[in-house]
N, C-alpha and C positions, 0 to 999 in steps of 0.2 A: 528546612521548611518547604512545605508544598506551595507553589504559586496559586494564589487566589484564581479561581475559575478554570482550573486545568481539567481537561476531559479525560486524559489518559496520563496516568503517573505510575513510574517505577521508582523504588526505593531499596537501595542496597542489595542490587542484583548480584549474585554470584552462580557462575555456571562453569563447570569444568568437563573436559573430555579427557579422560585418563590424567595425564599429568599436566595438560594444557589448560591454563585458566582462561578461558574465553571471555569471561566477565568477572571482574574484580572489584565488586561493590559499587555497581553503577547505579546512578540516579538519573531519572529522566521525566520530562513533563511536556505537555504539549496541549495547547488551547483550541478550541473550536475555530475553525478557518484559519488555523496557522499552517505553514508549511516548514517543516523542520528537515534539514539535510543532515544525515548521519554519514559522515565521511571516514576515511581510514584505509590503510594499505590492505592488501588481501590477507586474509587470515587474521584480522586485527580484532574481530568479535562483533562487527556491525551487523551482519546477518543474523548471528545468534540474538543480538539485542532485538531486532525486528522480530524474530520468531518468538522470544519470550513476551514480548509486548502484546502480540497477537494471539497468544495462548497456544500457538503451535507446539512449543517446548516448554517444559515447566523448569524454573531456575533450581539450582540446588538449595538456595536460601534467597530471602527477600521477598518483596511483595510488588504486584501489579494491579492497580486498581482503575477501572473504567467507570466514571459516574460513580454510582452507589454500589457497583459490583466489584468485589475482589476477585479478580481472574484467577490468581493462584490458589485460590481456595475452590474453585470449580472442579467439578468431575469431567471426564472427557466429552460425554454428552452435552453438557451444559456450555463447555467451551466452543463446541462445533456448533451449537445454536446460535451462540453469540457472533461467531464469525460469519455464520449465515445471514444473520439478520442486521448486524450493525457495522460489519467490517467489509471493506473491499480490497481486492488484491490485484497487483500488476506486477508481472514476473518479467526477466530480461527477454525470454523467449515467448511471451504471450501465454503460453500454455492453453490454447484454445483446444476444444474437442473437435478432432479432426473429422470424425463422422457427422457433425452437425453443421449446418449452415451457419454463416456468420449472425445472421438474425437469430437463430436459435440459440446459439452460444450467448448472445447479449441478453436474450430473455431467460435463460437457465436459472440465474439467482433468483429471479423473481418466481419462476415456476416453483422451485425448492421451497420458498416461502409461502406456496399455497396460492399464487395469483394465477386466475385462469388463463388458459392459453391465449385467447384474443387480446385480453387486457395486457398481458406480459408481452406479446409482440407488438402491440401498439406503443408501449413505452419503448421497447427495444428500437423501434424504428426511429423514435424521437431522438434516442441517443446516438444512433449511427448518424443521422442527420446533422445533430450537434457537432459530432467529431469528424464532420466532412467526409463520411464513408458510406453514404446511404446506397450507393451503387453496389455494395458488397453483400447486401442482405441475403440475397440467393445463393451466394457462391459459398464454397467450403474454405476452410483457412488455407488448404494447399493451392488454391486458385487465385490468391491474392499477394500482393508484395508485402515484403517485410514491414514497411512502414504502415500500410493499410492494416495489416493484421495487429500491429501494436495499437493503432488507434481503435479497432474493434476490441482489445483487451481492455483497454481504458473505458470504453463504453460499458463493457459488462461490468468493470468495478464499479461504476458510477449509477449502473440502471436502478438498483435497489435503494438508491440514496443513502449510502452508509454514512456513518458519522465519523469514521476514521478509514483512511486508505493507506495500505502499505504497499509502497513500490520499490521493488528490489532490483536495482539497476535497470530500469524501465527502457532506457535508451542504449543499453550496451551492446545490442546486436543490430543498432541502426546508424546510418551515416549522419554526419552532423546536421544537414538539412532536415532530414525527416525527424532526427532527435529533438531538435529545437521546436519544430512544430508539434510534436507529440507532448513536450514539457508545456508550451504554451496552452495546447487545449486542456491538458490535465489540471494543471493549477488554475486555469481560469474557471473550469468547471466547478473543481473543488471549492473554491473560494465562493463562488455563486451559490453553491448549495450549503455553505458554512461547515464543509467537511474539514477535518483535520488530515495533513499527509505526512506521514513518515516516509522520508525519501532516502533510500540507501544508494550512494553513488560514490564513485572515487574520482569523478570528473568535476573540476571547478565550474566548467560552463553549465553544468546540470544543476550543481548546488547554487548557482546564481539565481534560480528560480525561487529558492526559499526565502523565509523570512528570517531564518536563523540557522546557523551551522553549528553542529558539534563534530569533533574529531574522537573517534575510538582508536586508542593505540595501547597494545599490551593489556586489554580488558578493562581501560580506564577510559573515562570520558573528559574532554576539555571542551568548554563552551568558546565558539568564536564569535566573530562579528556577524552581524545580520548579513544575509546575502542582498546583492544590488541587482535589481532586475533591469 
């Protein structure tokens, strides 16, 4: 049974790569404003689950629903539009566009959604300030530290006010101090905007920022106790 008020719901997801069953009948749900940590060892299927939830990869069977939309029934263009408008992404290495300044990187999702340049950059400056990296705006990603770059990536993910943020090992390339700061800023900002966060991690200290933890092992999911902040 799907929990009432869920924003993003997956039911009976199956996904195989050759003879490897990455997902074997996985169910998942998340509410607005909730942070759910998806944990598990390398190769357990947790990143595959994130990719299916975000519509990046289609499951072999099962459904993903976002609000009134069935993501698994959309075509490529529809899923791309959904990711551009309603989803935000934070990856382990930021994946900022190296040719753009940090300000332009944060403004990019807004520009892709048709926001005019000045307005997009105004919002981008506000998010850089909120993520405590306002001094990076005129610099390119290669000119800032790893911790600063990841905060810029978080600002980019949040700039368009997405309803769901997918964070795949967002602190994996950072030291513990920078990692904790990034997680504090990410989760605080997401909760302030009532965005749901799907957080893939293998680190207990990162999962502790979540409201709830699930563990993916051998393509199956087990719910754990809620994280303690």
